[in-house]
C-alpha positions in Angstrom: 4.1 1.0 -17.0 6.5 -2.1 -17.0 9.2 -0.2 -19.1 9.1 2.8 -16.6 9.7 0.6 -13.8 12.6 -0.7 -15.7 14.1 2.7 -16.0 13.5 3.5 -12.6 15.4 0.4 -11.7 18.1 1.5 -14.1 18.5 4.9 -12.5 18.5 3.3 -9.0 21.2 0.8 -9.8 23.4 3.6 -11.5 22.8 5.8 -8.7 23.8 3.1 -6.1 26.9 2.4 -8.2 25.9 -0.6 -9.7 25.9 -1.7 -13.5 29.7 -2.0 -13.6 30.8 0.7 -11.3 30.0 4.2 -10.1 30.5 6.0 -13.5 29.9 9.6 -14.2 26.8 11.0 -16.1 28.3 9.9 -19.2 29.9 6.8 -18.2 29.0 3.0 -19.2 27.1 2.8 -15.9 24.4 5.1 -17.2 23.9 3.6 -20.6 20.7 1.2 -19.7 19.3 4.3 -18.2 19.9 6.3 -20.8 18.7 4.1 -23.5 15.5 3.7 -21.8 14.8 7.3 -21.4 15.4 7.6 -25.0 13.3 4.7 -26.2 10.3 5.9 -23.5 10.6 9.6 -24.2 11.2 10.6 -20.6 11.4 14.4 -20.3 10.8 15.1 -16.6 11.7 13.1 -13.5 9.9 13.9 -10.0 12.2 13.2 -7.3 10.8 12.0 -4.1 12.0 10.9 -0.8 10.2 7.7 -0.2 7.8 5.1 -1.5 4.8 7.0 0.8 5.3 9.8 -1.2 5.5 7.8 -4.7 2.2 6.1 -3.4 0.4 9.3 -2.8 1.6 10.7 -6.3 0.7 8.0 -8.3 -2.9 7.8 -6.7 -3.6 11.4 -7.2 -2.4 10.8 -10.9 -5.1 7.9 -11.1 -7.6 10.0 -9.7 -7.0 12.6 -12.3 -6.8 10.4 -15.0 -3.1 11.1 -15.9 -0.8 8.5 -17.4 2.5 10.0 -16.5 4.6 7.4 -17.9 2.8 8.2 -21.3 3.6 11.9 -20.8 7.0 11.2 -20.4 7.1 11.7 -16.6 9.1 9.4 -14.2 8.0 9.5 -10.6 11.2 8.1 -8.7 11.6 7.2 -5.1 15.1 8.0 -4.1 15.0 6.3 -0.5 16.0 9.3 1.4 16.7 13.0 1.1 20.4 12.6 1.0 20.4 10.7 -2.2 19.3 13.9 -4.4 22.5 14.9 -5.2 23.5 11.8 -7.2 20.3 11.7 -8.7 20.4 15.4 -9.5 23.9 14.5 -11.2 23.1 11.6 -13.5 19.7 12.7 -14.4 19.8 16.7 -14.5 21.4 19.1 -17.2 24.9 17.4 -16.2 23.5 13.8 -16.8 20.6 12.8 -19.0 19.5 16.3 -19.5 16.1 15.6 -17.7 14.1 18.0 -16.3 13.8 17.6 -12.6 11.2 18.5 -10.2 9.7 16.8 -6.8 8.4 17.0 -3.4 10.6 17.5 -0.3 10.2 18.2 3.5 10.9 21.7 4.8 13.7 20.3 6.9 15.3 18.6 3.7 15.1 21.3 1.4 18.9 22.4 2.2 19.7 19.1 0.3 17.5 19.6 -2.4 18.4 23.2 -2.9 22.3 22.4 -2.9 22.0 19.3 -5.1 19.7 21.2 -7.9 22.2 24.2 -8.2 25.1 22.1 -8.3 23.5 20.1 -11.2 22.5 23.4 -13.0 18.6 22.6 -12.2 16.1 25.1 -11.2 15.6 24.9 -7.7 12.2 26.7 -7.9 10.6 23.2 -9.2 10.7 21.7 -6.0 7.6 21.7 -4.0 8.0 22.0 -0.1 5.9 20.3 2.7 5.8 21.9 5.9 6.8 18.5 7.9 6.1 15.9 5.4 3.6 15.0 2.9 1.7 12.6 5.5 1.3 15.7 7.7 0.1 17.6 4.6 -2.7 15.0 3.8 -3.7 14.9 7.6 -4.3 18.6 7.7 -6.4 18.7 4.5 -8.5 16.0 5.4 -8.9 16.7 9.1 -8.1 14.0 11.9 -11.7 12.8 12.3 -11.6 11.7 8.9 -8.2 10.2 9.0 -9.5 8.4 11.9 -12.1 7.1 10.2 -10.1 5.7 7.7 -8.0 4.0 10.1 -11.0 2.3 11.7 -12.0 1.3 8.2 -8.8 -0.4 7.5 -8.8 -2.3 10.5 -6.2 -0.5 12.5 -8.7 1.0 15.1 -7.0 -1.4 17.6 -3.4 -0.6 16.8 -4.4 3.1 17.0 -6.0 3.1 20.3 -2.8 1.1 21.7 -0.5 3.9 20.2 -2.6 6.6 22.1 -2.2 4.8 25.2 1.6 5.2 25.2 2.8 7.8 27.7 5.3 9.2 25.0 2.2 10.6 22.7 0.3 12.1 25.3 -0.6 16.1 25.0 0.5 15.8 21.2 -2.0 17.3 18.9 -4.1 14.7 17.0 -2.4 15.5 13.8 1.1 14.9 14.9 -0.1 11.6 16.7 -1.7 10.3 13.4 1.3 11.0 11.4 3.7 9.3 13.9 1.3 6.6 14.0 1.4 6.0 10.3 5.2 5.4 10.6 5.2 2.9 13.4 4.7 -0.4 11.3 6.6 -1.1 8.1 4.2 -0.6 4.8 1.9 1.5 6.7 2.8 4.9 5.3 2.8 3.8 2.0 -0.4 2.2 2.1 -2.0 5.2 3.7 -0.2 7.7 1.4 -2.2 5.9 -1.3 -5.6 5.8 1.2 -5.5 9.6 2.2 -5.1 10.9 -1.3 -8.1 8.7 -2.6 -10.1 10.1 0.5 -9.4 14.0 -0.8 -12.1 16.1 -2.1 -10.8 17.8 -5.3 -10.6 21.0 -3.2 -8.6 19.7 -0.7 -5.3 18.7 -2.3 -2.3 20.1 -0.4 -1.0 22.9 -2.2 2.7 21.4 -2.6 1.2 18.5 -4.3 -1.4 20.4 -6.4 1.7 22.6 -7.6 3.6 19.7 -8.5 1.0 18.3 -10.8 0.7 21.7 -12.1 4.3 21.7 -13.1 4.4 18.6 -15.0 
């Protein structure tokens, strides 16, 4: 797991133009990532928009007893959907030659489609959430269960304060909960794991289930 984190870090630095310059897929900037990919036997990279998605995917892998790193699967947060083009270029068929898959929000689908098409990777290997993964998880669990988790985690007072704000009056409960999770730094990441841990086996949202079936 530590070495897979090193691979993630090397890819992140490469994608951001570090390690001696931006470099193309075959340039020196990508050598550390390429060497680690070979040593670790990386075959697939799961592209995710953010750290809350990463937390959710890792939590489900743990629940299912899957060691993704040992299977040659790297789960990677890109820090936003608009970075997908760079990551697809350096990791996909025109870069390290790894298989690409991932999750994205419906509103970000066009970024993924264009990036994967340009990189020569199948677009069918990306699975789409209607709004985002948190929304999928809230709908799967039901709002009452999610509110119980909020209470258990000691966030009930903050949740009630949020509900009293005029801007949120009249919104559907699942939308209120989704917005609440994004109101404090780190909360979405923490709840990404918590919501997955609360799922019954038959409650896993379809995009997440399909992603796991594909890797």
